[in-house]
Backbone of each chain as ProteinMPNN parsed JSONL, in Angstrom:
{"seq_chain_A": "RKEVEQDPGPFNVPEGATVAFNCTYSNSASQSFFWYRQDCRKEPKLLMSVYSSGNEDGRFTAQLNRASQYISLLIRDSKLSDSATYLCAVRGGGFKTIFGAGTRLFVKA", "coords_chain_A": {"N_chain_A": [[16.966, 1.772, 10.933], [14.68, 2.588, 8.376], [12.958, 0.305, 6.219], [12.234, 1.175, 3.685], [12.824, 4.27, 2.364], [11.814, 7.603, 1.737], [11.939, 10.875, 0.195], [10.793, 13.388, 2.372], [9.102, 15.471, 1.587], [6.504, 18.063, 1.624], [6.26, 18.468, -1.988], [5.992, 21.387, -3.773], [5.038, 22.542, -6.782], [4.974, 24.393, -9.89], [2.587, 24.173, -12.563], [3.663, 22.285, -15.368], [6.234, 21.964, -14.552], [9.171, 19.929, -13.93], [9.468, 17.177, -11.844], [11.165, 15.326, -9.358], [11.252, 12.263, -7.666], [12.698, 10.476, -5.011], [13.951, 7.404, -3.672], [15.105, 5.071, -1.293], [16.148, 1.756, -0.442], [16.59, -0.819, 2.013], [16.958, -3.574, 2.015], [18.885, -5.707, 0.344], [18.155, -7.961, -0.95], [15.76, -7.55, -2.122], [13.262, -7.881, -4.629], [11.52, -6.769, -6.535], [10.167, -3.642, -7.682], [8.304, -0.659, -7.248], [6.278, 2.179, -8.138], [3.658, 3.865, -6.625], [0.598, 5.684, -6.758], [-1.258, 7.663, -4.565], [-4.322, 8.976, -3.856], [-6.063, 11.34, -1.783], [-7.496, 9.764, 0.979], [-7.975, 7.426, -0.366], [-7.329, 4.154, -1.837], [-3.995, 2.972, -2.676], [-2.812, 3.274, -6.029], [-1.34, 1.465, -8.622], [1.299, 2.931, -10.275], [3.616, 2.567, -11.853], [5.841, -0.136, -12.601], [9.264, -0.716, -11.746], [12.297, -0.983, -13.406], [15.66, -2.186, -13.854], [16.687, -1.369, -16.25], [15.393, 0.888, -16.661], [12.322, 2.561, -17.198], [9.714, 4.018, -19.128], [6.727, 5.865, -19.232], [4.838, 7.7, -20.962], [4.723, 10.824, -19.569], [6.088, 10.003, -17.385], [8.934, 8.641, -15.846], [10.777, 5.959, -14.651], [13.393, 4.697, -12.623], [15.841, 2.304, -11.631], [18.462, 1.606, -9.454], [20.298, -0.883, -8.596], [22.757, -1.341, -7.359], [23.162, 0.873, -5.756], [20.88, 0.739, -4.362], [18.576, 2.253, -4.892], [15.795, 4.093, -6.024], [14.016, 5.881, -8.468], [11.659, 8.376, -9.56], [10.485, 10.282, -12.178], [8.618, 13.025, -13.103], [7.528, 14.656, -15.843], [6.565, 17.843, -17.266], [4.443, 18.555, -15.439], [1.071, 18.173, -14.34], [-1.977, 19.612, -13.046], [-3.551, 17.555, -12.182], [-1.746, 15.698, -11.366], [-1.273, 16.02, -8.738], [-0.907, 14.475, -5.726], [-0.117, 11.788, -3.448], [2.934, 10.139, -3.666], [4.072, 6.929, -3.588], [6.748, 4.872, -2.875], [7.508, 1.477, -3.415], [8.603, -1.72, -2.34], [9.279, -5.041, -3.041], [9.732, -8.281, -1.705], [10.392, -11.784, -1.581], [7.492, -13.886, -1.988], [5.534, -11.995, -2.453], [5.299, -10.026, -0.529], [4.971, -6.705, 0.203], [6.585, -3.703, 0.897], [6.05, -0.385, 1.838], [7.19, 2.959, 1.239], [7.126, 6.054, 3.123], [5.894, 7.91, 1.574], [5.59, 10.73, -0.628], [4.257, 13.847, -0.754], [2.779, 15.584, -3.4], [2.114, 18.734, -4.673], [0.72, 20.336, -7.302], [0.535, 23.407, -8.799], [-1.449, 25.908, -10.383]], "CA_chain_A": [[16.771, 2.345, 9.601], [13.469, 2.097, 7.748], [13.229, -0.542, 5.059], [12.068, 1.978, 2.477], [12.82, 5.674, 2.748], [11.545, 8.561, 0.669], [11.952, 12.297, 0.517], [9.594, 13.674, 3.161], [8.209, 16.425, 0.93], [5.823, 18.009, 0.322], [6.789, 19.213, -3.112], [5.059, 22.341, -4.361], [5.611, 22.91, -8.069], [4.004, 24.973, -10.825], [2.251, 23.349, -13.736], [4.707, 22.256, -16.382], [7.549, 21.688, -13.962], [9.641, 18.547, -13.813], [9.669, 16.879, -10.427], [11.83, 14.039, -9.155], [11.065, 11.59, -6.387], [13.762, 9.535, -4.731], [13.609, 6.372, -2.691], [16.155, 4.084, -1.051], [15.671, 0.578, 0.277], [17.691, -1.386, 2.798], [17.115, -5.013, 1.816], [19.513, -5.952, -0.962], [17.524, -9.128, -1.572], [14.47, -7.144, -2.698], [13.188, -8.418, -5.986], [10.811, -5.923, -7.495], [10.083, -2.266, -7.22], [7.127, -0.029, -7.833], [5.773, 3.474, -7.699], [2.208, 3.951, -6.522], [0.019, 6.989, -6.517], [-2.398, 7.565, -3.647], [-5.099, 10.193, -3.65], [-6.505, 11.491, -0.393], [-8.538, 8.883, 1.499], [-8.21, 6.345, -1.322], [-6.294, 3.139, -1.828], [-2.932, 3.244, -3.645], [-2.965, 2.751, -7.394], [-0.044, 1.225, -9.232], [1.674, 3.874, -11.328], [4.481, 1.805, -12.741], [6.901, -0.973, -12.055], [10.571, -0.101, -11.975], [13.278, -1.973, -13.852], [17.043, -1.691, -13.9], [16.93, -0.732, -17.546], [14.619, 2.131, -16.723], [11.134, 2.477, -18.018], [9.043, 5.296, -19.332], [5.318, 5.773, -19.611], [4.408, 9.073, -21.188], [5.495, 11.846, -18.843], [6.662, 9.369, -16.198], [10.103, 7.796, -16.053], [11.241, 5.338, -13.403], [14.741, 4.126, -12.736], [16.304, 1.508, -10.493], [19.903, 1.373, -9.335], [20.415, -1.949, -7.585], [24.019, -1.215, -6.622], [22.965, 1.917, -4.752], [19.592, 0.471, -3.711], [17.953, 3.544, -5.1], [14.737, 4.099, -7.03], [13.588, 7.25, -8.742], [10.511, 8.642, -10.44], [10.53, 11.629, -12.739], [7.391, 13.453, -13.784], [7.773, 15.838, -16.695], [5.385, 18.608, -17.644], [3.455, 18.182, -14.428], [-0.31, 18.661, -14.478], [-2.701, 19.774, -11.778], [-4.082, 16.245, -11.81], [-0.682, 14.871, -10.792], [-1.24, 16.256, -7.288], [-1.228, 13.235, -5.014], [1.035, 11.27, -2.707], [3.623, 9.112, -4.447], [4.631, 5.934, -2.687], [7.717, 3.905, -3.374], [7.214, 0.176, -2.811], [9.633, -2.726, -2.592], [8.727, -6.374, -2.781], [10.657, -9.4, -1.605], [9.748, -13.023, -1.978], [6.155, -14.099, -1.444], [4.674, -10.854, -2.749], [5.213, -9.082, 0.583], [5.36, -5.389, -0.295], [6.813, -2.679, 1.906], [5.889, 0.942, 1.256], [7.786, 4.134, 1.843], [6.171, 6.936, 3.794], [5.194, 8.711, 0.572], [5.928, 12.142, -0.814], [3.07, 14.559, -1.233], [3.037, 16.528, -4.484], [1.095, 19.731, -4.995], [0.979, 21.044, -8.544], [-0.314, 24.602, -8.759], [-1.608, 26.643, -11.644]], "C_chain_A": [[15.515, 1.748, 8.996], [13.822, 1.271, 6.524], [13.159, 0.222, 3.751], [11.96, 3.435, 2.905], [12.622, 6.577, 1.535], [11.777, 9.974, 1.161], [10.676, 12.62, 1.291], [8.602, 14.604, 2.47], [7.598, 17.387, 1.94], [6.557, 18.806, -0.755], [5.677, 20.118, -3.641], [5.668, 22.846, -5.656], [4.542, 23.562, -8.936], [3.707, 23.978, -11.943], [3.386, 23.422, -14.747], [6.093, 21.942, -15.852], [7.883, 20.196, -14.052], [9.944, 18.299, -12.342], [10.225, 15.464, -10.276], [11.589, 13.526, -7.743], [12.174, 10.555, -6.218], [13.365, 8.583, -3.616], [14.822, 5.455, -2.521], [15.564, 2.925, -0.267], [16.861, -0.121, 0.924], [17.952, -2.866, 2.513], [17.647, -5.307, 0.416], [18.904, -7.147, -1.686], [16.16, -8.796, -2.191], [14.45, -7.484, -4.18], [12.49, -7.514, -6.984], [10.406, -4.622, -6.835], [8.973, -1.544, -7.978], [6.992, 1.406, -7.356], [4.25, 3.413, -7.732], [1.82, 5.404, -6.346], [-1.175, 6.788, -5.571], [-3.053, 8.93, -3.52], [-5.681, 10.168, -2.246], [-7.664, 10.538, -0.063], [-8.922, 7.762, 0.511], [-7.108, 5.3, -1.195], [-5.199, 3.501, -2.82], [-3.224, 2.584, -4.985], [-1.576, 2.595, -7.988], [0.191, 2.21, -10.364], [2.568, 3.17, -12.346], [5.429, 0.934, -11.956], [8.23, -0.342, -12.454], [11.572, -1.181, -12.317], [14.66, -1.34, -13.927], [17.337, -0.955, -15.2], [16.214, 0.6, -17.658], [13.39, 1.939, -17.566], [10.375, 3.792, -18.013], [7.616, 5.05, -19.759], [4.806, 7.195, -19.755], [5.312, 10.057, -20.466], [6.249, 11.26, -17.646], [7.834, 8.464, -16.572], [10.575, 7.254, -14.709], [12.589, 4.683, -13.648], [15.093, 3.381, -11.458], [17.814, 1.374, -10.561], [20.106, 0.361, -8.221], [21.669, -1.796, -6.736], [23.872, -0.203, -5.484], [21.682, 1.724, -3.967], [18.752, 1.739, -3.719], [16.949, 3.467, -6.244], [14.313, 5.537, -7.243], [12.363, 7.277, -9.641], [10.598, 10.082, -10.886], [9.204, 11.899, -13.423], [7.725, 14.723, -14.551], [6.459, 16.535, -16.98], [4.219, 18.328, -16.697], [2.119, 18.901, -14.637], [-0.934, 18.832, -13.093], [-3.166, 18.414, -11.255], [-3.008, 15.297, -11.275], [-0.583, 15.053, -9.279], [-1.753, 15.02, -6.565], [-0.027, 12.903, -4.137], [1.633, 10.122, -3.511], [4.383, 8.204, -3.487], [5.589, 5.022, -3.432], [7.421, 2.569, -2.688], [8.24, -0.852, -3.266], [9.079, -4.086, -2.202], [9.831, -7.413, -2.716], [9.979, -10.653, -2.102], [8.362, -13.125, -1.392], [5.221, -12.929, -1.6], [4.54, -9.851, -1.602], [5.785, -7.742, 0.145], [5.452, -4.395, 0.842], [6.788, -1.318, 1.226], [6.741, 1.981, 1.988], [6.698, 5.02, 2.422], [5.407, 7.82, 2.817], [5.685, 10.146, 0.543], [4.722, 12.827, -1.429], [3.486, 15.563, -2.294], [1.836, 17.445, -4.658], [1.528, 20.428, -6.279], [-0.005, 22.205, -8.619], [-0.316, 25.321, -10.091], [-0.774, 27.918, -11.649]], "O_chain_A": [[15.297, 0.539, 9.085], [14.843, 1.499, 5.875], [13.923, -0.042, 2.823], [11.103, 3.788, 3.715], [13.182, 6.348, 0.462], [11.809, 10.243, 2.362], [9.594, 12.176, 0.909], [7.401, 14.538, 2.732], [8.138, 17.517, 3.039], [7.36, 19.693, -0.463], [4.566, 19.665, -3.918], [6.705, 23.509, -5.636], [3.349, 23.321, -8.749], [4.489, 23.067, -12.216], [3.989, 24.475, -14.956], [7.018, 21.684, -16.624], [7.013, 19.342, -14.221], [10.594, 19.11, -11.682], [9.811, 14.537, -10.972], [11.708, 14.262, -6.764], [12.537, 9.852, -7.161], [12.561, 8.91, -2.744], [15.485, 5.108, -3.499], [14.599, 3.093, 0.479], [17.991, -0.027, 0.444], [19.057, -3.354, 2.747], [16.928, -5.166, -0.574], [19.11, -7.327, -2.886], [15.49, -9.68, -2.724], [15.457, -7.391, -4.882], [12.844, -7.503, -8.163], [10.314, -4.515, -5.612], [8.737, -1.779, -9.163], [7.52, 1.79, -6.312], [3.64, 2.979, -8.709], [2.593, 6.23, -5.86], [-1.984, 5.878, -5.749], [-2.418, 9.908, -3.127], [-5.777, 9.119, -1.609], [-8.682, 10.522, -0.755], [-10.032, 7.231, 0.55], [-6.092, 5.523, -0.537], [-5.456, 4.279, -3.739], [-3.799, 1.498, -5.061], [-0.736, 3.487, -7.87], [-0.611, 2.312, -11.292], [2.298, 3.186, -13.547], [5.774, 1.222, -10.81], [8.3, 0.462, -13.383], [11.688, -2.18, -11.606], [14.802, -0.123, -14.049], [18.145, -0.026, -15.23], [16.399, 1.344, -18.621], [13.426, 1.213, -18.559], [10.392, 4.556, -17.047], [7.33, 4.145, -20.544], [4.39, 7.817, -18.778], [6.515, 10.116, -20.721], [6.98, 11.983, -16.969], [7.742, 7.639, -17.481], [10.748, 8.006, -13.75], [12.875, 4.184, -14.736], [14.699, 3.77, -10.359], [18.372, 1.061, -11.613], [20.088, 0.712, -7.042], [21.655, -2.083, -5.539], [24.396, -0.405, -4.388], [21.417, 2.456, -3.013], [18.288, 2.216, -2.683], [17.211, 2.864, -7.285], [14.26, 6.321, -6.295], [12.079, 6.331, -10.376], [10.764, 10.99, -10.072], [8.73, 11.094, -14.226], [8.147, 15.727, -13.977], [5.389, 15.928, -16.947], [3.142, 17.913, -17.126], [2.062, 20.06, -15.049], [-0.465, 18.262, -12.107], [-3.173, 18.162, -10.05], [-3.326, 14.214, -10.785], [0.129, 14.3, -8.614], [-2.886, 14.582, -6.77], [0.952, 13.648, -4.094], [0.912, 9.24, -3.978], [5.211, 8.65, -2.693], [5.263, 4.477, -4.487], [7.115, 2.545, -1.496], [8.682, -0.854, -4.415], [8.478, -4.239, -1.138], [10.74, -7.435, -3.546], [9.089, -10.59, -2.95], [8.085, -12.492, -0.373], [4.192, -12.88, -0.926], [3.743, -8.918, -1.696], [6.952, -7.655, -0.24], [4.53, -4.256, 1.646], [7.413, -1.114, 0.186], [6.974, 1.884, 3.193], [5.507, 4.77, 2.237], [4.39, 8.414, 3.178], [6.132, 10.696, 1.55], [4.235, 12.434, -2.489], [4.444, 16.311, -2.102], [0.697, 16.993, -4.775], [2.593, 21.043, -6.325], [-1.218, 22.016, -8.517], [0.675, 25.338, -10.82], [-0.786, 28.66, -12.631]]}, "seq_chain_B": "GAVVSQHPSRVICKSGTSVKIECRSLDFQATTMFWYRQFPKKSLMLMATSNEGSKATYEQGVEKDKFLINHASLTLSTLTVTSAHPEDSSFYICSATSGRDYEQYFGPGTRLTVT", "coords_chain_B": {"N_chain_B": [[-8.688, -4.948, -15.056], [-8.104, -6.991, -12.105], [-10.495, -7.196, -9.438], [-10.895, -6.074, -6.146], [-12.799, -6.067, -3.281], [-13.908, -4.337, -0.327], [-15.528, -4.502, 2.805], [-17.057, -3.182, 5.681], [-17.075, 0.083, 4.038], [-16.782, 2.168, 5.648], [-16.753, 2.556, 9.121], [-18.03, 3.192, 12.323], [-17.45, 2.745, 15.682], [-18.023, 1.879, 19.133], [-15.723, 2.213, 21.847], [-14.166, -0.74, 22.945], [-15.74, -2.557, 21.657], [-15.922, -5.074, 19.023], [-14.836, -5.235, 15.657], [-15.461, -6.344, 12.389], [-13.845, -6.664, 9.322], [-14.231, -7.212, 5.918], [-12.556, -8.647, 3.139], [-12.666, -9.158, -0.22], [-11.872, -10.993, -3.139], [-13.063, -10.466, -6.257], [-13.087, -11.476, -8.857], [-11.11, -13.303, -9.139], [-9.018, -15.897, -7.82], [-7.589, -15.556, -4.754], [-4.615, -16.352, -3.585], [-2.976, -15.303, -1.693], [-3.426, -12.801, 0.716], [-3.063, -9.488, 1.917], [-2.93, -7.4, 4.758], [-3.082, -4.019, 5.505], [-2.403, -1.053, 7.409], [-3.128, 2.356, 7.714], [-2.283, 5.351, 9.086], [-3.338, 8.795, 9.453], [-1.729, 10.834, 7.082], [0.439, 9.203, 7.015], [2.41, 6.345, 5.955], [1.409, 3.245, 4.334], [1.288, 0.569, 6.502], [2.349, -2.656, 6.728], [0.46, -5.164, 8.164], [-0.123, -7.906, 8.345], [0.272, -11.059, 6.67], [-1.767, -13.125, 4.819], [-2.513, -16.367, 4.098], [-4.478, -18.598, 2.242], [-6.198, -20.983, 4.05], [-4.28, -21.328, 5.994], [-2.529, -20.215, 8.977], [-2.27, -16.722, 9.647], [0.567, -14.625, 8.998], [2.097, -12.447, 11.088], [3.325, -9.094, 11.227], [6.14, -7.689, 12.945], [5.373, -6.337, 16.085], [2.651, -6.2, 15.736], [-0.263, -7.168, 17.235], [-1.398, -10.359, 17.367], [-3.57, -11.428, 18.694], [-5.229, -9.349, 18.957], [-5.775, -8.408, 16.455], [-7.446, -10.278, 14.551], [-7.139, -12.558, 11.982], [-8.65, -14.185, 9.321], [-8.588, -16.465, 6.713], [-10.441, -18.036, 5.052], [-11.318, -18.925, 2.591], [-10.546, -18.93, -0.936], [-11.339, -16.524, -1.862], [-11.948, -14.789, 0.136], [-10.951, -12.9, 2.898], [-10.856, -12.055, 6.313], [-10.569, -9.433, 8.686], [-10.569, -8.954, 12.036], [-10.936, -6.548, 14.398], [-10.41, -6.666, 17.646], [-11.918, -5.712, 20.734], [-11.813, -2.857, 20.315], [-10.047, 0.264, 20.435], [-9.75, 3.871, 20.727], [-7.206, 4.47, 19.629], [-6.955, 2.613, 17.669], [-8.243, 3.581, 15.549], [-8.186, 4.082, 12.16], [-7.154, 3.742, 8.699], [-7.858, 0.909, 7.039], [-6.522, -1.31, 4.786], [-6.793, -3.837, 2.375], [-5.004, -6.157, 0.326], [-4.621, -8.254, -2.549], [-3.242, -11.142, -4.1], [-2.996, -13.243, -6.957], [-1.076, -14.951, -7.537], [-0.558, -15.805, -10.039], [0.048, -13.731, -11.723], [2.114, -10.803, -11.559], [0.947, -8.865, -10.171], [-0.44, -6.855, -7.566], [-3.414, -6.433, -6.041], [-5.383, -3.876, -4.782], [-7.835, -3.336, -2.248], [-10.545, -0.979, -1.704], [-10.327, 0.073, 0.806], [-11.062, 0.491, 4.325], [-12.436, 2.689, 6.538], [-11.959, 3.084, 9.842], [-13.367, 4.279, 12.763], [-13.041, 4.719, 16.127], [-14.867, 5.433, 18.906]], "CA_chain_B": [[-7.878, -5.563, -14.021], [-8.817, -7.719, -11.072], [-11.232, -6.353, -8.501], [-10.928, -6.459, -4.739], [-13.736, -5.22, -2.541], [-13.846, -4.356, 1.13], [-16.776, -4.121, 3.442], [-17.685, -1.955, 5.183], [-16.136, 1.113, 3.591], [-16.596, 3.079, 6.776], [-17.436, 2.053, 10.316], [-17.812, 3.889, 13.587], [-17.859, 1.849, 16.752], [-17.676, 2.324, 20.481], [-14.547, 1.601, 22.438], [-14.434, -2.013, 23.594], [-16.445, -3.479, 20.753], [-15.109, -5.694, 17.966], [-15.258, -4.865, 14.294], [-14.972, -7.253, 11.366], [-13.698, -6.089, 7.985], [-14.104, -8.264, 4.914], [-11.83, -8.37, 1.907], [-13.037, -10.176, -1.199], [-11.427, -10.906, -4.518], [-14.335, -10.685, -6.94], [-13.008, -12.181, -10.138], [-9.949, -14.191, -9.201], [-8.759, -16.598, -6.565], [-6.465, -14.905, -4.085], [-3.868, -17.279, -2.733], [-2.405, -14.526, -0.599], [-3.976, -11.472, 0.955], [-2.279, -8.691, 2.851], [-3.664, -6.351, 5.475], [-2.287, -2.839, 5.814], [-3.049, -0.006, 8.198], [-2.554, 3.643, 7.378], [-2.702, 6.473, 9.904], [-3.354, 10.036, 8.66], [-0.472, 11.395, 6.593], [1.498, 8.21, 7.176], [2.38, 5.349, 4.887], [0.778, 1.96, 4.618], [2.113, -0.323, 7.299], [1.903, -4.026, 6.601], [0.121, -5.772, 9.447], [-0.035, -9.359, 8.3], [0.114, -11.767, 5.401], [-2.764, -14.156, 5.026], [-2.584, -17.385, 3.052], [-5.692, -19.39, 2.355], [-6.123, -22.266, 4.735], [-3.237, -21.405, 7.015], [-2.514, -19.088, 9.903], [-1.656, -15.506, 9.118], [1.887, -14.244, 9.495], [1.989, -11.067, 11.53], [4.544, -8.299, 11.277], [6.603, -7.386, 14.293], [4.652, -5.262, 16.744], [1.213, -6.324, 15.522], [-0.788, -8.172, 18.167], [-2.246, -11.302, 16.65], [-4.804, -11.672, 19.434], [-6.085, -8.176, 18.823], [-6.143, -8.315, 15.044], [-7.665, -11.661, 14.139], [-7.255, -12.679, 10.533], [-9.119, -15.473, 8.842], [-8.582, -16.543, 5.245], [-11.081, -19.343, 4.972], [-11.522, -19.338, 1.209], [-9.648, -18.257, -1.882], [-11.871, -15.219, -2.262], [-12.357, -13.999, 1.29], [-10.166, -12.8, 4.119], [-11.459, -11.116, 7.249], [-9.768, -8.864, 9.764], [-11.41, -8.547, 13.163], [-10.272, -5.733, 15.419], [-11.1, -7.014, 18.892], [-11.847, -4.72, 21.81], [-11.214, -1.682, 19.66], [-9.835, 1.484, 21.207], [-9.575, 5.018, 19.818], [-5.92, 4.446, 18.912], [-7.087, 1.699, 16.528], [-8.87, 4.322, 14.448], [-7.216, 4.105, 11.061], [-7.614, 3.301, 7.381], [-7.391, -0.457, 6.87], [-6.566, -1.661, 3.361], [-6.33, -5.181, 2.048], [-4.601, -6.386, -1.061], [-4.667, -9.677, -2.873], [-2.514, -11.602, -5.274], [-3.441, -14.556, -7.414], [0.092, -15.806, -7.705], [-0.319, -16.107, -11.457], [0.739, -12.579, -12.306], [2.95, -10.109, -10.593], [0.175, -7.725, -9.719], [-1.053, -6.852, -6.24], [-4.638, -5.667, -6.225], [-5.797, -3.302, -3.512], [-9.22, -3.001, -1.982], [-10.756, 0.462, -1.554], [-10.051, 0.5, 2.172], [-12.12, 0.649, 5.334], [-12.061, 3.709, 7.522], [-12.481, 2.733, 11.166], [-13.318, 5.299, 13.809], [-13.455, 4.178, 17.422], [-15.187, 6.582, 19.77]], "C_chain_B": [[-8.737, -6.248, -12.982], [-9.425, -6.759, -10.055], [-11.204, -6.945, -7.107], [-11.885, -5.51, -4.024], [-13.492, -5.344, -1.041], [-15.184, -3.902, 1.676], [-16.628, -4.181, 4.948], [-16.635, -0.966, 4.691], [-15.824, 2.074, 4.736], [-17.363, 2.503, 7.966], [-17.036, 2.895, 11.519], [-18.29, 2.966, 14.701], [-17.424, 2.417, 18.096], [-16.463, 1.563, 20.985], [-14.942, 0.311, 23.165], [-15.169, -3.011, 22.731], [-15.472, -4.039, 19.726], [-15.69, -5.367, 16.604], [-14.642, -5.833, 13.302], [-14.962, -6.547, 10.021], [-13.482, -7.236, 7.008], [-13.352, -7.767, 3.688], [-12.126, -9.504, 0.93], [-12.381, -9.918, -2.554], [-12.617, -11.335, -5.374], [-14.218, -11.525, -8.208], [-11.73, -13.001, -10.271], [-9.788, -14.852, -7.833], [-7.474, -16.053, -5.953], [-5.768, -15.903, -3.158], [-3.3, -16.561, -1.521], [-3.105, -13.176, -0.509], [-3.14, -10.775, 2.016], [-3.189, -7.652, 3.503], [-2.696, -5.241, 5.86], [-3.118, -1.892, 6.684], [-2.35, 1.3, 7.851], [-3.137, 4.721, 8.271], [-2.614, 7.735, 9.065], [-1.955, 10.553, 8.352], [0.713, 10.462, 6.829], [1.403, 7.182, 6.064], [1.604, 4.114, 5.301], [1.761, 1.098, 5.398], [1.539, -1.725, 7.184], [1.656, -4.608, 7.987], [0.363, -7.277, 9.415], [-0.232, -9.862, 6.881], [-0.771, -12.974, 5.653], [-2.785, -15.117, 3.848], [-3.788, -18.286, 3.294], [-5.423, -20.715, 3.035], [-5.033, -22.384, 5.78], [-3.275, -20.161, 7.895], [-1.81, -17.891, 9.274], [-0.281, -15.296, 9.746], [1.849, -12.766, 9.825], [3.35, -10.377, 11.522], [4.886, -7.992, 12.738], [5.824, -6.197, 14.859], [3.152, -5.301, 16.561], [0.694, -7.468, 16.382], [-1.763, -9.111, 17.473], [-3.548, -11.586, 17.378], [-5.756, -10.485, 19.352], [-6.599, -8.047, 17.384], [-6.237, -9.747, 14.491], [-7.895, -11.715, 12.634], [-7.646, -14.103, 10.177], [-9.168, -15.452, 7.322], [-9.14, -17.917, 4.875], [-11.297, -19.835, 3.552], [-10.596, -18.541, 0.306], [-10.163, -16.901, -2.341], [-12.207, -14.326, -1.071], [-11.338, -14.069, 2.415], [-10.861, -11.794, 5.021], [-10.443, -10.683, 8.291], [-10.734, -8.425, 10.844], [-10.549, -7.784, 14.155], [-11.028, -5.978, 16.714], [-10.877, -5.935, 19.939], [-11.177, -3.439, 21.305], [-11.109, -0.499, 20.613], [-9.606, 2.641, 20.249], [-8.268, 4.999, 19.041], [-5.907, 3.453, 17.755], [-7.758, 2.373, 15.343], [-7.833, 4.519, 13.35], [-7.913, 3.721, 9.765], [-7.006, 1.916, 7.169], [-7.591, -0.865, 5.411], [-6.071, -3.084, 3.176], [-5.82, -5.2, 0.616], [-4.549, -7.885, -1.297], [-3.824, -9.966, -4.099], [-3.035, -12.976, -5.654], [-2.276, -15.53, -7.493], [0.397, -16.111, -9.153], [0.343, -14.941, -12.168], [1.45, -11.835, -11.194], [2.225, -8.964, -9.914], [-0.364, -7.94, -8.312], [-2.241, -5.914, -6.325], [-5.152, -5.183, -4.878], [-7.31, -3.133, -3.439], [-9.332, -1.502, -1.752], [-10.538, 0.969, -0.129], [-11.288, 0.608, 3.041], [-11.642, 1.665, 6.358], [-12.751, 3.39, 8.846], [-12.287, 3.902, 12.119], [-13.856, 4.695, 15.09], [-13.662, 5.347, 18.375], [-15.113, 6.217, 21.25]], "O_chain_B": [[-9.959, -6.102, -12.981], [-8.925, -5.654, -9.846], [-11.45, -8.134, -6.904], [-11.78, -4.29, -4.158], [-12.938, -6.335, -0.564], [-15.869, -3.053, 1.105], [-16.104, -5.172, 5.457], [-15.439, -1.164, 4.908], [-14.764, 2.697, 4.785], [-18.487, 2.023, 7.82], [-15.873, 3.255, 11.699], [-19.414, 2.464, 14.658], [-16.577, 3.307, 18.178], [-16.217, 0.421, 20.598], [-15.925, 0.28, 23.905], [-15.21, -4.199, 23.053], [-14.352, -3.551, 19.574], [-16.904, -5.243, 16.443], [-13.445, -6.113, 13.36], [-15.942, -5.913, 9.63], [-12.656, -8.118, 7.241], [-13.497, -6.62, 3.266], [-11.865, -10.67, 1.225], [-12.34, -8.79, -3.044], [-13.118, -12.449, -5.227], [-15.166, -12.214, -8.582], [-11.317, -13.349, -11.377], [-10.356, -14.409, -6.835], [-6.41, -16.091, -6.57], [-6.277, -16.244, -2.091], [-3.163, -17.149, -0.448], [-3.341, -12.506, -1.514], [-2.58, -11.418, 2.904], [-4.094, -7.106, 2.871], [-1.645, -5.481, 6.453], [-4.349, -1.929, 6.689], [-1.128, 1.343, 7.712], [-4.338, 4.984, 8.23], [-1.895, 7.759, 8.066], [-1.114, 10.69, 9.24], [1.862, 10.903, 6.838], [0.425, 7.154, 5.317], [1.199, 3.962, 6.453], [2.913, 0.925, 5.001], [0.373, -1.952, 7.507], [2.518, -4.557, 8.864], [0.966, -7.847, 10.324], [-0.812, -9.193, 6.026], [-0.545, -13.745, 6.586], [-3.05, -14.708, 2.717], [-4.067, -18.679, 4.427], [-4.532, -21.468, 2.64], [-4.877, -23.441, 6.392], [-3.965, -19.186, 7.593], [-0.881, -18.037, 8.48], [-0.011, -15.73, 10.866], [1.6, -11.931, 8.956], [4.382, -10.998, 11.777], [4.033, -8.033, 13.625], [5.645, -5.181, 14.187], [2.44, -4.506, 17.176], [1.16, -8.602, 16.267], [-2.837, -8.69, 17.041], [-4.538, -11.95, 16.743], [-6.945, -10.61, 19.644], [-7.731, -7.622, 17.153], [-5.253, -10.329, 14.035], [-8.741, -11.003, 12.093], [-7.064, -15.077, 10.656], [-9.723, -14.532, 6.721], [-8.416, -18.818, 4.451], [-11.443, -21.037, 3.329], [-9.946, -17.592, 0.743], [-9.502, -16.21, -3.116], [-12.704, -13.215, -1.257], [-10.917, -15.149, 2.829], [-11.394, -10.792, 4.545], [-9.583, -11.454, 8.716], [-11.623, -7.611, 10.594], [-9.565, -8.305, 14.68], [-12.17, -5.541, 16.859], [-9.809, -5.33, 20.024], [-10.134, -3.012, 21.8], [-11.962, -0.292, 21.476], [-9.3, 2.42, 19.077], [-8.225, 5.465, 17.902], [-4.974, 3.442, 16.952], [-7.833, 1.799, 14.257], [-6.749, 5.054, 13.584], [-9.106, 3.416, 9.747], [-5.785, 1.768, 7.125], [-8.696, -0.772, 4.875], [-5.057, -3.483, 3.75], [-6.177, -4.346, -0.195], [-4.447, -8.675, -0.359], [-3.711, -9.146, -5.01], [-3.454, -13.763, -4.806], [-2.452, -16.748, -7.513], [1.473, -16.615, -9.476], [1.111, -15.137, -13.11], [1.377, -12.216, -10.026], [2.826, -8.187, -9.171], [-0.699, -9.059, -7.921], [-2.088, -4.735, -6.645], [-5.337, -5.971, -3.95], [-7.969, -2.828, -4.433], [-8.315, -0.821, -1.618], [-10.565, 2.177, 0.107], [-12.404, 0.79, 2.554], [-10.58, 1.512, 6.962], [-13.977, 3.425, 8.946], [-11.188, 4.438, 12.26], [-14.989, 4.217, 15.135], [-12.754, 6.142, 18.618], [-15.352, 7.067, 22.108]]}, "name": "protein", "num_of_chains": 2, "seq": "RKEVEQDPGPFNVPEGATVAFNCTYSNSASQSFFWYRQDCRKEPKLLMSVYSSGNEDGRFTAQLNRASQYISLLIRDSKLSDSATYLCAVRGGGFKTIFGAGTRLFVKAGAVVSQHPSRVICKSGTSVKIECRSLDFQATTMFWYRQFPKKSLMLMATSNEGSKATYEQGVEKDKFLINHASLTLSTLTVTSAHPEDSSFYICSATSGRDYEQYFGPGTRLTVT"}
């Protein structure tokens, strides 16, 4: 079983749609959780950290369920510029970060 | 935010040659650096963890004699792909942490093509 698993995608949605990304992790000792955005042929950029209490940043909402070892990202009112690959990432001790395979999002006009 | 650079950004080399990739933290001291490899349409795969002044810790399946990592200073780590082959063609990305905050800063990546 992979350490971090994501929906394979791709997701094709119209502008304005709400889209949800899901991620599960296998190591219950994982300490911190993140969503990254990666554009084609670029390095990943941190989108947001994920906390058990849930956190929101504008149109983006992230949630962590430690009991289920599940992480989610919700994008509301999607824009064309949201088209990218979204990577779930899990970090244990020592800053070692493991990434999911990513889910490609295409937002179309 | 903190800046991490990589050099070169793109390199093409012949099969059998060695290629060195540099990762530098420009405005902070990086106690730990990480090297990732990403094949097309695949995720970032952690290759090794590099701590300044000590030997790198390699992930399972990564050949330490083929991928030489040196972290000689708090601002520089190098990855040398020895005797490169076409299957080593990939996007190599480094990241660095200072240990003072919780952030992991990524370099812009190096695209290696082995012909």
